[in-house]
N, C-alpha and C positions, 0 to 999 in steps of 0.2 A: 712518757707523757700522759698516756691514758690512765695509768695507775695513779699518778699524782693528781689528776683532775678529779677522779672519782673517790680517791682515798682508800682504795683496796686493790690488791694485785688482780690484774686481769689475765686470764689464761685462755688459750685457744681451746675451743670446744667443738671439734669437728662433727659431733652428733647433735649440735644445737638445731632445734626445729626451724628457727628463722634467724636470718642474719642480723646480729646485734652489734656488729663492728661499728664503732663511732667514726663519723667524719671529723675533719679538723674543726669545722664550724660547731658541731655538737660538743666536741671536747671543750671548746672555749665557753660554750653555754654552761656546761656542767661545772667548769672551773668557777664561773661567776656564781653559780648556785652554792658551791662549796664556800666561797668567800662570804656569801650572805649567811650561810648556816653558822659560820664561825664567828661572825661579827654583829649580825643584825639583832636588834631588840624589838623589831616591828612585830606586832601581834599577828598571828596567823588566822585569827577569827575576828568577826565583827558582830557585836551584839545586835546590829540592825540587819544582819545577813538574812537572806530569804530562803536558804536551803541548808541542810546538813550534808556534809561530805564524809563518806566512810570508805575504808579499804581494809584489806587484811594482807598478811604476808607470813612466810614461814621459812624455817631452815636458813640456808645461806643468804637468802634474799633480805633477811633482817638487817644485814650490814649495808644494804643498798637502797632500802625503801625510802630513806631520807631524801633521795634525789627526786622521786615522784612527789613526795610531800612538799618539798621546798619549791618545786615548780608550781604547785597549787598556791603556796603561800605568797608568791610574787604576783598573783593574778590581779586583774583589773577589778574583780569582785571577790570578796572573801566570804566564806561560809559562816553561818551562825555557830556551828560546831564542826571541828575537823577531828575525826575519830579514826584511830588505828586499832583494830582488834587483833590480839595475839592469843594463840593457844595458851591455856593456863600454865602449862609446863614451861613454855618458852618465855612467858612473862616473868617467871620466877628467876630466870637468869639475869645477870647484869645487862642493862641496855647499852647499846653503842652510844658513844658520845654525841653524834649528830642527832639522835632521837631524844636524848636528854635535853639538848639545847632547844629542840622544837617544843618539847614539853613546857619548858619555861616560858615559851611564847604563846601557849594556849592549846597545843595539841593534846588531845586526850588519848591515852593508851590504856585500853580496857580489855578484860579477859573474855575469851570465847571458849566455851566448853569443848573438850576434845571431840573429834569426829565430825565436826561441821564442814571441814575442808573448805572449798571455795565459798560455800554459803556463809562462812564467817564474815564475809565482806559486808553483808547486810542484815543477816538474821538476828544477831544480838540486839541491834538497834530496833528492828521491827518488833521483836518479842518484848522489848522493855516498855512499850507504850501501848495502852489500850486503844487510844484514838489519836491519830497523828494529825498535826496541824501544818507542819512544814514538809515540803517534798524532800526526798532523799536522792542525792547524787552519788552514784556508786562509781568508784575509780579503781583501776588496776595498779598494782605495785611496780610494774615494769615499764611504765610510760613516762615520758617527759611532756607535760601538758603546756600548751601555749598560754600566754597571759590572758587571752580572750576567753579561755575555756569555760569557766564557770559563768561569766557574764552572758555568753551566748545561750547556755543551757537555761539559766534563770529567766532570761528574757523570753525564750521560747515557751517555758512553762507559764509565765505570766500572761502571754498572749493566748495560749490554748491549754489551760490547766487540766483539761479532761484527758490529755494524751500522755503517753510516754514519749520522750524526746531523746535522741542520741546523735552523736557525731558519725557513728559507723553502723549502718543498717543494711541487712541483707534482704533480698526479695525472695520469699519462699515460693517456689514454683510448684505447680500441680499439673496432673493429667489424670483423667478418669477418676476424679474425686479423691485422689491420693496425693499427699505431699511428697515431692521428690527428695532423694537423699541430700543431706546437708552440703556435701562437697560439690553438688551441682548448682547450688543457689548462686545468684548473681548479686553484685553490689546494687543497692537501691540507687535511684536517681530522682532528684526532686524532693520537695518537702511536703508532699501530700500524705495524709495519714492513711493507714491501711492495716487490716488484720494480717495481710500477707507480708508485712514488714516485721522483721526480726531484729530487735535491738541487741547490740553486743556491748558488754561493759568495757571492752578493751580500750576504747577511746572515750568512755564515759557516757552515762545516760542518767536522766533525771526522772524519778518515779513519783507520780502524784500521791497525795496522802490516801486517797480512796484505795489505791492499789496496795499501799503499805498495810492498811487495815485488813484487806482481804488476804494478803500473804500471812499475816498474823493468825487470822482465823483458820487457815489451812494447816497451821502447825508445822511439824517436821516431817511431813509426808515426803518431802524432797529426798530424805535419806534413803528411801526405798525406790523412788521413781527416777530421780535425777541427781544421784549423789555427787557427781563430778561436774555438773553443768548448771551453774546458777543462772546463766542466761536462758537456758531451756525452761527452767521452772518459772522464772519471772515472766517470760513471754507467754507461756501457756496459761499462767494465772491471769495475765492481762486479757488475753483473747477470751478466756472463759467468762470474764465479767464484763465483756463488751468494751474494752479499752483498746483503741488503736495506737499504733506507733508511727512517729514521723521523724524523718531526718532533719537536722537543724540547718543544713546547708545542701546545696544542689548535689554535691558529690560526697561520697563517703570519705572520711578522713582517717588516715593511719598516722599517728604521731610517732616520733622516734622512740625506739626502745632504750631503756637504761642499759648500758653495756654490761655484758656478763650475766644477763638474766635468762637467756633463752636455752641454756643447757638443761633447765628444769622447767616444768610446766605441763599442762594437759593437752597441748596442741597435738602431739603425736597420738595420744590415746583417743581423744574426742573427735578429731577431724580425720587424720590419716587412718586411725584404727576404727573409724566409723561408730565409736561409742555414742556420739551425739544422736545418731539415728535411733538407736535402741532407747535412749533416754527420752527422745521426742515421742516415740511410740507409747511409752509408759506414762507420759505426762499429758498428752493431748486427748481429749474426749472426742467422740465422733462429731458432736456439734461444733467443737473448735475447728476441726478439719474442714467442715462444711463452710464455716465462716471464712477461713483462710482461702480456700479454693474459690469461693464466690468473689472475694476481693481481688484475688490474683487474676481471675477472668476479666474483671473490670479494668485492672491495670493493663492487661494485654490488649483488650479492645481499644482502650484509649491510645495506646502506642500505634496500633495498626490503623487507626483512623477514623 
C-alpha cells in the first residue's frame, strides 16, 4: 500500500536517523498527491506570487522529491517561481516522470554546480541576481507541507519584512557569554523576534531580500565555514547584519516526512555527530555571539518574570 501511494518501493531502514514510517492518514494524503501529479494541469506558480520557493535534492531522493513539490503546488498561496536545483551530473540523467509532469505545470529544474551540497537549496538563486526584490522561501525535499504553508510565511513577511520567519525555530541558549552546543537548544515558543532564534529550513523559512543580497556579497565562504549546514550559514549571516528571526506560530511545527527519506541526510553528522557546533564556531563572529547572548538573556528574563 505504501509503495503504491508513493510510487516507489519502500524498504525498512533500521539505521534511519528519524522515523519516517507513514501513518494510514499520511498514505491517503500522498495517494491524493499522486493522483494530482498524474492528472492535474493546474499551474504550480502564480505570476502574482509574492515569493520564490526553492529546494534541492540528490541521489535516491530524486525519485521522491515530487511529493514535497506537489504538496507545495496544492497550497492556498502559490509562489512566483518554484525552483528545484539539481547537481549538473544528476540533471544530465533522464528525469523521473513525476518531475517532468511538474515541469509542464511551471516547475523550474535548474543546474547547481557540484560541491554546493545543501547550499544548492538557495545559493544558485542568490548568486544569480545582483539585487533581490522578492523574498526567498527555502524548503526541504523530505517534507510534506500543509496547504497553509506558503500563505502563512508570506503573510508573516508582509507584516514584518525586516525579519526571517520560519515554522520551526530553535532558541540558542547561552551562559558565560558562550552559545551552548546545538543539541542542548530548546524549541522556541511565541512569535517574538530575537537574535537568539535559529531558523531551520526543515519546515520552511522565508528570507528577506536584504538578507539574500548579503548572502550573495559573502560569496561561497560557506564551503569552508559551514559546508554541510545551510541553516548555520544563513542564521549567522542574518545575525551579523542585524536581522532577527521569528517563529510564525506559537509552537514549532514539524511536518510529516516523505516516507523512505530518512535513511540518508545530515542529521547523524550535524546533530548527533556535533558537526553543527564546529560549523557554528566557524561562522559566528564574536559580535554575533554577543548579540545572541544578549537577546537570550532578555528572553530568559521575560520568562522569569
